[in-house]
N, CA, C and O atoms as a GROMACS GRO file, in nm:
protein
  468
    1MET      N    1   1.726  -2.446  -1.166
    1MET     CA    2   1.756  -2.460  -1.069
    1MET      C    3   1.746  -2.296  -1.011
    1MET      O    4   1.774  -2.206  -1.090
    2LEU      N    5   1.716  -2.272  -0.904
    2LEU     CA    6   1.733  -2.130  -0.842
    2LEU      C    7   1.852  -2.143  -0.742
    2LEU      O    8   1.862  -2.239  -0.666
    3ILE      N    9   1.946  -2.035  -0.745
    3ILE     CA   10   2.050  -2.044  -0.631
    3ILE      C   11   2.050  -1.878  -0.599
    3ILE      O   12   2.037  -1.786  -0.680
    4GLY      N   13   2.066  -1.872  -0.478
    4GLY     CA   14   2.091  -1.735  -0.425
    4GLY      C   15   2.004  -1.701  -0.280
    4GLY      O   16   1.957  -1.792  -0.212
    5TRP      N   17   1.993  -1.594  -0.253
    5TRP     CA   18   1.933  -1.528  -0.136
    5TRP      C   19   2.009  -1.574   0.003
    5TRP      O   20   2.019  -1.692   0.037
    6ARG      N   21   2.053  -1.480   0.067
    6ARG     CA   22   2.146  -1.481   0.179
    6ARG      C   23   2.074  -1.428   0.286
    6ARG      O   24   2.119  -1.320   0.323
    7PRO      N   25   1.965  -1.474   0.355
    7PRO     CA   26   1.958  -1.395   0.487
    7PRO      C   27   2.019  -1.467   0.611
    7PRO      O   28   2.035  -1.588   0.631
    8HIS      N   29   2.047  -1.359   0.689
    8HIS     CA   30   2.128  -1.410   0.819
    8HIS      C   31   2.247  -1.481   0.787
    8HIS      O   32   2.291  -1.569   0.860
    9ARG      N   33   2.297  -1.449   0.688
    9ARG     CA   34   2.473  -1.489   0.641
    9ARG      C   35   2.458  -1.638   0.609
    9ARG      O   36   2.560  -1.706   0.623
   10ARG      N   37   2.334  -1.707   0.563
   10ARG     CA   38   2.349  -1.839   0.503
   10ARG      C   39   2.288  -1.821   0.375
   10ARG      O   40   2.212  -1.729   0.347
   11SER      N   41   2.335  -1.939   0.275
   11SER     CA   42   2.297  -1.923   0.138
   11SER      C   43   2.155  -2.045   0.125
   11SER      O   44   2.160  -2.141   0.202
   12ILE      N   45   2.077  -2.038   0.061
   12ILE     CA   46   1.961  -2.124   0.031
   12ILE      C   47   2.019  -2.171  -0.110
   12ILE      O   48   2.074  -2.097  -0.191
   13ARG      N   49   2.000  -2.298  -0.122
   13ARG     CA   50   2.024  -2.356  -0.263
   13ARG      C   51   1.873  -2.423  -0.288
   13ARG      O   52   1.842  -2.509  -0.205
   14ILE      N   53   1.798  -2.399  -0.370
   14ILE     CA   54   1.682  -2.450  -0.408
   14ILE      C   55   1.665  -2.535  -0.540
   14ILE      O   56   1.678  -2.490  -0.653
   15GLY      N   57   1.633  -2.665  -0.506
   15GLY     CA   58   1.670  -2.763  -0.605
   15GLY      C   59   1.536  -2.752  -0.700
   15GLY      O   60   1.452  -2.662  -0.703
   16PRO      N   61   1.546  -2.893  -0.789
   16PRO     CA   62   1.412  -2.891  -0.879
   16PRO      C   63   1.288  -2.857  -0.843
   16PRO      O   64   1.273  -2.858  -0.721
   17VAL      N   65   1.175  -2.822  -0.919
   17VAL     CA   66   1.046  -2.800  -0.857
   17VAL      C   67   1.000  -2.965  -0.843
   17VAL      O   68   1.014  -3.057  -0.924
   18GLY      N   69   0.945  -2.963  -0.718
   18GLY     CA   70   0.852  -3.091  -0.692
   18GLY      C   71   0.943  -3.171  -0.609
   18GLY      O   72   0.897  -3.279  -0.573
   19ARG      N   73   1.087  -3.135  -0.562
   19ARG     CA   74   1.163  -3.217  -0.485
   19ARG      C   75   1.208  -3.141  -0.378
   19ARG      O   76   1.201  -3.018  -0.375
   20SER      N   77   1.265  -3.230  -0.271
   20SER     CA   78   1.288  -3.135  -0.130
   20SER      C   79   1.469  -3.118  -0.166
   20SER      O   80   1.536  -3.214  -0.205
   21CYS      N   81   1.512  -3.013  -0.148
   21CYS     CA   82   1.662  -3.001  -0.147
   21CYS      C   83   1.706  -2.951  -0.013
   21CYS      O   84   1.643  -2.870   0.055
   22CYS      N   85   1.829  -3.011   0.021
   22CYS     CA   86   1.873  -2.977   0.183
   22CYS      C   87   1.941  -2.824   0.159
   22CYS      O   88   2.010  -2.797   0.060
   23THR      N   89   1.912  -2.742   0.254
   23THR     CA   90   1.973  -2.606   0.260
   23THR      C   91   2.080  -2.593   0.356
   23THR      O   92   2.187  -2.538   0.327
   24THR      N   93   2.054  -2.644   0.473
   24THR     CA   94   2.125  -2.639   0.582
   24THR      C   95   2.104  -2.787   0.657
   24THR      O   96   2.016  -2.861   0.613
   25ALA      N   97   2.169  -2.822   0.748
   25ALA     CA   98   2.164  -2.949   0.802
   25ALA      C   99   2.030  -2.959   0.887
   25ALA      O  100   1.981  -3.066   0.923
   26LYS      N  101   1.981  -2.842   0.913
   26LYS     CA  102   1.842  -2.855   0.996
   26LYS      C  103   1.703  -2.829   0.904
   26LYS      O  104   1.588  -2.840   0.946
   27GLU      N  105   1.737  -2.795   0.786
   27GLU     CA  106   1.624  -2.721   0.705
   27GLU      C  107   1.620  -2.777   0.575
   27GLU      O  108   1.723  -2.816   0.518
   28SER      N  109   1.464  -2.785   0.504
   28SER     CA  110   1.457  -2.838   0.390
   28SER      C  111   1.353  -2.783   0.329
   28SER      O  112   1.241  -2.783   0.379
   29ILE      N  113   1.381  -2.730   0.208
   29ILE     CA  114   1.253  -2.650   0.142
   29ILE      C  115   1.203  -2.754   0.012
   29ILE      O  116   1.268  -2.814  -0.073
   30MET      N  117   1.068  -2.745   0.037
   30MET     CA  118   0.998  -2.831  -0.092
   30MET      C  119   0.932  -2.698  -0.174
   30MET      O  120   0.875  -2.604  -0.118
   31ILE      N  121   0.952  -2.711  -0.301
   31ILE     CA  122   0.885  -2.649  -0.393
   31ILE      C  123   0.774  -2.718  -0.478
   31ILE      O  124   0.793  -2.815  -0.551
   32THR      N  125   0.644  -2.648  -0.457
   32THR     CA  126   0.532  -2.713  -0.529
   32THR      C  127   0.478  -2.622  -0.651
   32THR      O  128   0.469  -2.499  -0.656
   33PRO      N  129   0.445  -2.716  -0.743
   33PRO     CA  130   0.367  -2.610  -0.847
   33PRO      C  131   0.236  -2.560  -0.795
   33PRO      O  132   0.174  -2.624  -0.710
   34PHE      N  133   0.194  -2.450  -0.845
   34PHE     CA  134   0.093  -2.407  -0.830
   34PHE      C  135   0.002  -2.328  -0.954
   34PHE      O  136   0.054  -2.271  -1.050
   35GLN      N  137  -0.119  -2.337  -0.934
   35GLN     CA  138  -0.206  -2.265  -1.026
   35GLN      C  139  -0.297  -2.190  -0.958
   35GLN      O  140  -0.350  -2.220  -0.851
   36ILE      N  141  -0.316  -2.073  -1.037
   36ILE     CA  142  -0.436  -1.950  -0.980
   36ILE      C  143  -0.547  -2.003  -0.988
   36ILE      O  144  -0.588  -2.048  -1.095
   37PRO      N  145  -0.609  -2.007  -0.888
   37PRO     CA  146  -0.754  -2.064  -0.886
   37PRO      C  147  -0.858  -1.980  -0.926
   37PRO      O  148  -0.829  -1.861  -0.915
   38TYR      N  149  -0.976  -2.003  -0.970
   38TYR     CA  150  -1.084  -1.905  -1.022
   38TYR      C  151  -1.194  -1.962  -0.969
   38TYR      O  152  -1.217  -2.081  -0.990
   39ASP      N  153  -1.278  -1.883  -0.890
   39ASP     CA  154  -1.415  -1.909  -0.834
   39ASP      C  155  -1.504  -1.824  -0.900
   39ASP      O  156  -1.498  -1.704  -0.875
   40ALA      N  157  -1.583  -1.866  -0.978
   40ALA     CA  158  -1.721  -1.778  -1.049
   40ALA      C  159  -1.797  -1.735  -0.959
   40ALA      O  160  -1.862  -1.636  -0.991
   41ASP      N  161  -1.814  -1.780  -0.845
   41ASP     CA  162  -1.897  -1.735  -0.736
   41ASP      C  163  -1.841  -1.599  -0.663
   41ASP      O  164  -1.909  -1.502  -0.629
   42GLN      N  165  -1.707  -1.615  -0.649
   42GLN     CA  166  -1.643  -1.486  -0.615
   42GLN      C  167  -1.643  -1.357  -0.696
   42GLN      O  168  -1.665  -1.244  -0.652
   43ALA      N  169  -1.612  -1.395  -0.827
   43ALA     CA  170  -1.623  -1.299  -0.926
   43ALA      C  171  -1.740  -1.231  -0.949
   43ALA      O  172  -1.747  -1.111  -0.974
   44ALA      N  173  -1.845  -1.319  -0.940
   44ALA     CA  174  -1.977  -1.251  -0.938
   44ALA      C  175  -2.014  -1.181  -0.798
   44ALA      O  176  -2.085  -1.080  -0.800
   45ASP      N  177  -1.972  -1.228  -0.686
   45ASP     CA  178  -2.004  -1.144  -0.593
   45ASP      C  179  -1.927  -1.004  -0.612
   45ASP      O  180  -1.988  -0.899  -0.590
   46LEU      N  181  -1.773  -1.003  -0.659
   46LEU     CA  182  -1.703  -0.871  -0.668
   46LEU      C  183  -1.776  -0.784  -0.778
   46LEU      O  184  -1.768  -0.662  -0.778
   47ARG      N  185  -1.843  -0.849  -0.864
   47ARG     CA  186  -1.917  -0.752  -0.988
   47ARG      C  187  -2.026  -0.708  -0.892
   47ARG      O  188  -2.031  -0.586  -0.874
   48GLY      N  189  -2.099  -0.771  -0.837
   48GLY     CA  190  -2.198  -0.731  -0.747
   48GLY      C  191  -2.170  -0.613  -0.674
   48GLY      O  192  -2.230  -0.508  -0.697
   49ARG      N  193  -2.074  -0.624  -0.580
   49ARG     CA  194  -2.017  -0.523  -0.489
   49ARG      C  195  -1.981  -0.385  -0.552
   49ARG      O  196  -2.001  -0.272  -0.508
   50LEU      N  197  -1.916  -0.429  -0.679
   50LEU     CA  198  -1.892  -0.310  -0.767
   50LEU      C  199  -1.997  -0.210  -0.819
   50LEU      O  200  -1.978  -0.090  -0.838
   51ALA      N  201  -2.110  -0.278  -0.840
   51ALA     CA  202  -2.240  -0.248  -0.904
   51ALA      C  203  -2.286  -0.140  -0.803
   51ALA      O  204  -2.320  -0.025  -0.831
   52ARG      N  205  -2.281  -0.209  -0.658
   52ARG     CA  206  -2.327  -0.127  -0.547
   52ARG      C  207  -2.244  -0.027  -0.487
   52ARG      O  208  -2.254   0.004  -0.368
   53THR      N  209  -2.163   0.023  -0.567
   53THR     CA  210  -2.046   0.128  -0.512
   53THR      C  211  -2.108   0.238  -0.483
   53THR      O  212  -2.168   0.294  -0.575
   54ARG      N  213  -2.108   0.285  -0.377
   54ARG     CA  214  -2.167   0.415  -0.322
   54ARG      C  215  -2.087   0.540  -0.345
   54ARG      O  216  -1.989   0.553  -0.272
   55TRP      N  217  -2.115   0.645  -0.443
   55TRP     CA  218  -2.022   0.745  -0.468
   55TRP      C  219  -2.032   0.858  -0.363
   55TRP      O  220  -2.140   0.887  -0.312
   56ALA      N  221  -1.925   0.919  -0.333
   56ALA     CA  222  -1.934   1.046  -0.258
   56ALA      C  223  -1.942   1.147  -0.346
   56ALA      O  224  -1.881   1.131  -0.451
   57ASP      N  225  -2.010   1.260  -0.330
   57ASP     CA  226  -1.991   1.382  -0.400
   57ASP      C  227  -1.883   1.426  -0.446
   57ASP      O  228  -1.797   1.450  -0.362
   58ALA      N  229  -1.850   1.451  -0.593
   58ALA     CA  230  -1.755   1.507  -0.638
   58ALA      C  231  -1.726   1.647  -0.601
   58ALA      O  232  -1.814   1.730  -0.620
   59VAL      N  233  -1.578   1.696  -0.533
   59VAL     CA  234  -1.548   1.804  -0.456
   59VAL      C  235  -1.496   1.874  -0.628
   59VAL      O  236  -1.529   1.988  -0.660
   60THR      N  237  -1.439   1.810  -0.693
   60THR     CA  238  -1.352   1.888  -0.799
   60THR      C  239  -1.395   1.794  -0.943
   60THR      O  240  -1.464   1.693  -0.936
   61ASP      N  241  -1.346   1.842  -1.050
   61ASP     CA  242  -1.369   1.770  -1.163
   61ASP      C  243  -1.227   1.740  -1.240
   61ASP      O  244  -1.215   1.694  -1.354
   62ASP      N  245  -1.135   1.773  -1.157
   62ASP     CA  246  -0.993   1.732  -1.196
   62ASP      C  247  -0.921   1.627  -1.082
   62ASP      O  248  -0.976   1.558  -0.996
   63TRP      N  249  -0.772   1.643  -1.117
   63TRP     CA  250  -0.698   1.536  -1.032
   63TRP      C  251  -0.660   1.600  -0.895
   63TRP      O  252  -0.614   1.529  -0.805
   64THR      N  253  -0.679   1.724  -0.880
   64THR     CA  254  -0.617   1.808  -0.773
   64THR      C  255  -0.661   1.749  -0.618
   64THR      O  256  -0.584   1.758  -0.522
   65MET      N  257  -0.763   1.703  -0.611
   65MET     CA  258  -0.802   1.643  -0.480
   65MET      C  259  -0.814   1.488  -0.466
   65MET      O  260  -0.895   1.440  -0.386
   66GLY      N  261  -0.739   1.416  -0.539
   66GLY     CA  262  -0.746   1.267  -0.564
   66GLY      C  263  -0.806   1.243  -0.707
   66GLY      O  264  -0.820   1.325  -0.798
   67THR      N  265  -0.843   1.093  -0.704
   67THR     CA  266  -0.868   1.052  -0.854
   67THR      C  267  -1.002   1.145  -0.900
   67THR      O  268  -1.096   1.187  -0.833
   68GLU      N  269  -0.971   1.157  -1.034
   68GLU     CA  270  -1.086   1.239  -1.101
   68GLU      C  271  -1.219   1.120  -1.121
   68GLU      O  272  -1.202   1.001  -1.149
   69ARG      N  273  -1.335   1.179  -1.102
   69ARG     CA  274  -1.442   1.082  -1.037
   69ARG      C  275  -1.480   1.019  -1.190
   69ARG      O  276  -1.506   0.899  -1.189
   70GLY      N  277  -1.487   1.086  -1.313
   70GLY     CA  278  -1.520   1.030  -1.440
   70GLY      C  279  -1.408   0.899  -1.472
   70GLY      O  280  -1.447   0.792  -1.517
   71PHE      N  281  -1.282   0.926  -1.444
   71PHE     CA  282  -1.175   0.816  -1.469
   71PHE      C  283  -1.207   0.699  -1.364
   71PHE      O  284  -1.180   0.583  -1.393
   72LEU      N  285  -1.264   0.732  -1.247
   72LEU     CA  286  -1.282   0.620  -1.144
   72LEU      C  287  -1.403   0.562  -1.184
   72LEU      O  288  -1.414   0.442  -1.156
   73ASN      N  289  -1.496   0.613  -1.242
   73ASN     CA  290  -1.628   0.562  -1.260
   73ASN      C  291  -1.584   0.457  -1.397
   73ASN      O  292  -1.618   0.339  -1.384
   74GLN      N  293  -1.525   0.488  -1.503
   74GLN     CA  294  -1.495   0.409  -1.622
   74GLN      C  295  -1.404   0.277  -1.574
   74GLN      O  296  -1.422   0.167  -1.626
   75LEU      N  297  -1.299   0.300  -1.461
   75LEU     CA  298  -1.240   0.183  -1.409
   75LEU      C  299  -1.324   0.101  -1.330
   75LEU      O  300  -1.303  -0.019  -1.348
   76ILE      N  301  -1.398   0.125  -1.262
   76ILE     CA  302  -1.513   0.042  -1.201
   76ILE      C  303  -1.611  -0.033  -1.280
   76ILE      O  304  -1.658  -0.142  -1.248
   77ASP      N  305  -1.639   0.043  -1.398
   77ASP     CA  306  -1.715   0.005  -1.498
   77ASP      C  307  -1.637  -0.142  -1.564
   77ASP      O  308  -1.681  -0.256  -1.578
   78PHE      N  309  -1.514  -0.087  -1.592
   78PHE     CA  310  -1.443  -0.210  -1.655
   78PHE      C  311  -1.416  -0.324  -1.562
   78PHE      O  312  -1.423  -0.439  -1.607
   79TRP      N  313  -1.386  -0.303  -1.442
   79TRP     CA  314  -1.373  -0.398  -1.357
   79TRP      C  315  -1.486  -0.480  -1.372
   79TRP      O  316  -1.471  -0.601  -1.395
   80ARG      N  317  -1.625  -0.418  -1.361
   80ARG     CA  318  -1.738  -0.485  -1.343
   80ARG      C  319  -1.800  -0.558  -1.456
   80ARG      O  320  -1.878  -0.652  -1.441
   81ASP      N  321  -1.754  -0.498  -1.595
   81ASP     CA  322  -1.824  -0.560  -1.696
   81ASP      C  323  -1.740  -0.576  -1.796
   81ASP      O  324  -1.788  -0.649  -1.883
   82GLY      N  325  -1.611  -0.531  -1.823
   82GLY     CA  326  -1.527  -0.575  -1.909
   82GLY      C  327  -1.403  -0.650  -1.904
   82GLY      O  328  -1.326  -0.679  -1.996
   83TYR      N  329  -1.396  -0.678  -1.778
   83TYR     CA  330  -1.273  -0.755  -1.750
   83TYR      C  331  -1.303  -0.899  -1.761
   83TYR      O  332  -1.415  -0.928  -1.719
   84ASP      N  333  -1.240  -0.984  -1.800
   84ASP     CA  334  -1.282  -1.151  -1.826
   84ASP      C  335  -1.183  -1.214  -1.718
   84ASP      O  336  -1.068  -1.243  -1.750
   85TRP      N  337  -1.223  -1.232  -1.608
   85TRP     CA  338  -1.153  -1.306  -1.497
   85TRP      C  339  -1.084  -1.425  -1.529
   85TRP      O  340  -0.964  -1.441  -1.506
   86ALA      N  341  -1.160  -1.512  -1.582
   86ALA     CA  342  -1.148  -1.652  -1.622
   86ALA      C  343  -1.040  -1.653  -1.727
   86ALA      O  344  -0.951  -1.737  -1.719
   87GLN      N  345  -1.043  -1.553  -1.841
   87GLN     CA  346  -0.955  -1.583  -1.937
   87GLN      C  347  -0.802  -1.529  -1.888
   87GLN      O  348  -0.695  -1.581  -1.919
   88ARG      N  349  -0.823  -1.410  -1.804
   88ARG     CA  350  -0.708  -1.376  -1.739
   88ARG      C  351  -0.624  -1.462  -1.654
   88ARG      O  352  -0.502  -1.444  -1.651
   89ARG      N  353  -0.682  -1.554  -1.586
   89ARG     CA  354  -0.642  -1.661  -1.493
   89ARG      C  355  -0.580  -1.773  -1.577
   89ARG      O  356  -0.481  -1.836  -1.539
   90ASP      N  357  -0.660  -1.800  -1.721
   90ASP     CA  358  -0.579  -1.898  -1.827
   90ASP      C  359  -0.478  -1.866  -1.842
   90ASP      O  360  -0.382  -1.940  -1.821
   91ARG      N  361  -0.469  -1.757  -1.882
   91ARG     CA  362  -0.330  -1.676  -1.929
   91ARG      C  363  -0.208  -1.693  -1.841
   91ARG      O  364  -0.100  -1.743  -1.875
   92LEU      N  365  -0.248  -1.634  -1.700
   92LEU     CA  366  -0.155  -1.628  -1.602
   92LEU      C  367  -0.091  -1.767  -1.555
   92LEU      O  368   0.024  -1.782  -1.515
   93ASN      N  369  -0.192  -1.870  -1.568
   93ASN     CA  370  -0.161  -1.994  -1.545
   93ASN      C  371  -0.081  -2.074  -1.643
   93ASN      O  372  -0.051  -2.192  -1.626
   94GLN      N  373  -0.047  -1.997  -1.754
   94GLN     CA  374   0.040  -2.069  -1.859
   94GLN      C  375   0.162  -2.048  -1.816
   94GLN      O  376   0.250  -2.112  -1.874
   95LEU      N  377   0.199  -1.966  -1.716
   95LEU     CA  378   0.351  -1.952  -1.655
   95LEU      C  379   0.378  -2.039  -1.537
   95LEU      O  380   0.292  -2.094  -1.469
   96PRO      N  381   0.518  -2.045  -1.518
   96PRO     CA  382   0.505  -2.155  -1.417
   96PRO      C  383   0.541  -2.115  -1.292
   96PRO      O  384   0.652  -2.083  -1.250
   97HIS      N  385   0.414  -2.119  -1.225
   97HIS     CA  386   0.406  -2.065  -1.071
   97HIS      C  387   0.435  -2.182  -0.976
   97HIS      O  388   0.388  -2.296  -0.978
   98VAL      N  389   0.518  -2.132  -0.897
   98VAL     CA  390   0.550  -2.247  -0.783
   98VAL      C  391   0.539  -2.164  -0.643
   98VAL      O  392   0.543  -2.041  -0.637
   99ARG      N  393   0.525  -2.246  -0.540
   99ARG     CA  394   0.522  -2.222  -0.400
   99ARG      C  395   0.600  -2.281  -0.325
   99ARG      O  396   0.643  -2.390  -0.361
  100THR      N  397   0.644  -2.221  -0.192
  100THR     CA  398   0.744  -2.262  -0.112
  100THR      C  399   0.731  -2.166   0.019
  100THR      O  400   0.674  -2.057   0.014
  101THR      N  401   0.784  -2.214   0.124
  101THR     CA  402   0.792  -2.159   0.248
  101THR      C  403   0.956  -2.166   0.291
  101THR      O  404   1.038  -2.258   0.296
  102VAL      N  405   0.962  -2.036   0.316
  102VAL     CA  406   1.130  -2.027   0.380
  102VAL      C  407   1.087  -1.935   0.516
  102VAL      O  408   0.992  -1.856   0.521
  103ASP      N  409   1.178  -1.966   0.622
  103ASP     CA  410   1.176  -1.934   0.753
  103ASP      C  411   1.005  -1.900   0.785
  103ASP      O  412   0.977  -1.786   0.823
  104GLY      N  413   0.913  -1.986   0.770
  104GLY     CA  414   0.766  -1.972   0.813
  104GLY      C  415   0.710  -1.856   0.712
  104GLY      O  416   0.609  -1.801   0.755
  105HIS      N  417   0.757  -1.810   0.588
  105HIS     CA  418   0.686  -1.753   0.526
  105HIS      C  419   0.641  -1.791   0.396
  105HIS      O  420   0.734  -1.848   0.338
  106GLY      N  421   0.528  -1.782   0.319
  106GLY     CA  422   0.505  -1.837   0.213
  106GLY      C  423   0.543  -1.757   0.099
  106GLY      O  424   0.529  -1.636   0.109
  107ILE      N  425   0.587  -1.805  -0.006
  107ILE     CA  426   0.663  -1.761  -0.134
  107ILE      C  427   0.592  -1.802  -0.236
  107ILE      O  428   0.564  -1.921  -0.252
  108HIS      N  429   0.552  -1.705  -0.320
  108HIS     CA  430   0.503  -1.743  -0.451
  108HIS      C  431   0.588  -1.691  -0.554
  108HIS      O  432   0.631  -1.577  -0.537
  109PHE      N  433   0.626  -1.765  -0.675
  109PHE     CA  434   0.712  -1.705  -0.761
  109PHE      C  435   0.730  -1.790  -0.885
  109PHE      O  436   0.697  -1.908  -0.891
  110LEU      N  437   0.790  -1.717  -0.991
  110LEU     CA  438   0.766  -1.804  -1.112
  110LEU      C  439   0.904  -1.845  -1.154
  110LEU      O  440   1.001  -1.770  -1.163
  111HIS      N  441   0.899  -1.991  -1.182
  111HIS     CA  442   1.020  -2.074  -1.194
  111HIS      C  443   1.076  -2.072  -1.339
  111HIS      O  444   1.005  -2.140  -1.413
  112PHE      N  445   1.157  -2.028  -1.386
  112PHE     CA  446   1.188  -2.049  -1.544
  112PHE      C  447   1.321  -2.134  -1.561
  112PHE      O  448   1.422  -2.090  -1.506
  113ARG      N  449   1.327  -2.240  -1.627
  113ARG     CA  450   1.443  -2.301  -1.646
  113ARG      C  451   1.517  -2.238  -1.746
  113ARG      O  452   1.459  -2.182  -1.840
  114ARG      N  453   1.664  -2.242  -1.737
  114ARG     CA  454   1.737  -2.224  -1.837
  114ARG      C  455   1.741  -2.288  -1.970
  114ARG      O  456   1.770  -2.407  -1.964
  115SER      N  457   1.724  -2.249  -2.072
  115SER     CA  458   1.695  -2.300  -2.208
  115SER      C  459   1.838  -2.389  -2.231
  115SER      O  460   1.949  -2.350  -2.194
  116ALA      N  461   1.818  -2.481  -2.281
  116ALA     CA  462   1.963  -2.580  -2.327
  116ALA      C  463   2.034  -2.488  -2.445
  116ALA      O  464   1.967  -2.448  -2.540
  117GLN      N  465   2.166  -2.459  -2.435
  117GLN     CA  466   2.236  -2.388  -2.544
  117GLN      C  467   2.331  -2.493  -2.593
  117GLN      O  468   2.408  -2.468  -2.686
   0.00000   0.00000   0.00000
C-alpha cells in the first residue's frame, strides 16, 4: 500500500493494486498493472532512422563545442546494432509497473510491497 502525496492540502491514500480506493468523498483512484510494450516494427524503424543519420561536419575533435563526433558515432552505432530492445523490455517488465490517473494526469510508477517481517 502506498501512502502519501499532499497536493492542495489533501491526502491521497492509494490502496492495493487492481482495486479502487476512496481518497475523498468525490474521488477514487484505480491502480492497474502495466507491462512495457515492444513493437518489433517500431524498433526496426528506429534502427533504420539511426542508419540514415545525416552527420554535420565536425567543427572540432573534442568536447569544447558539444558532443565529440567519434563518441556520438559510437553511441548511435550501439543504439542501432548493439542494443537488444526486446531483452531490455523483458528485464524491465520483471519489475512491478502500475499506472493510475490523479487529477487528470497519467502516472506510471513501480509498486513494491513491503516484505513480511
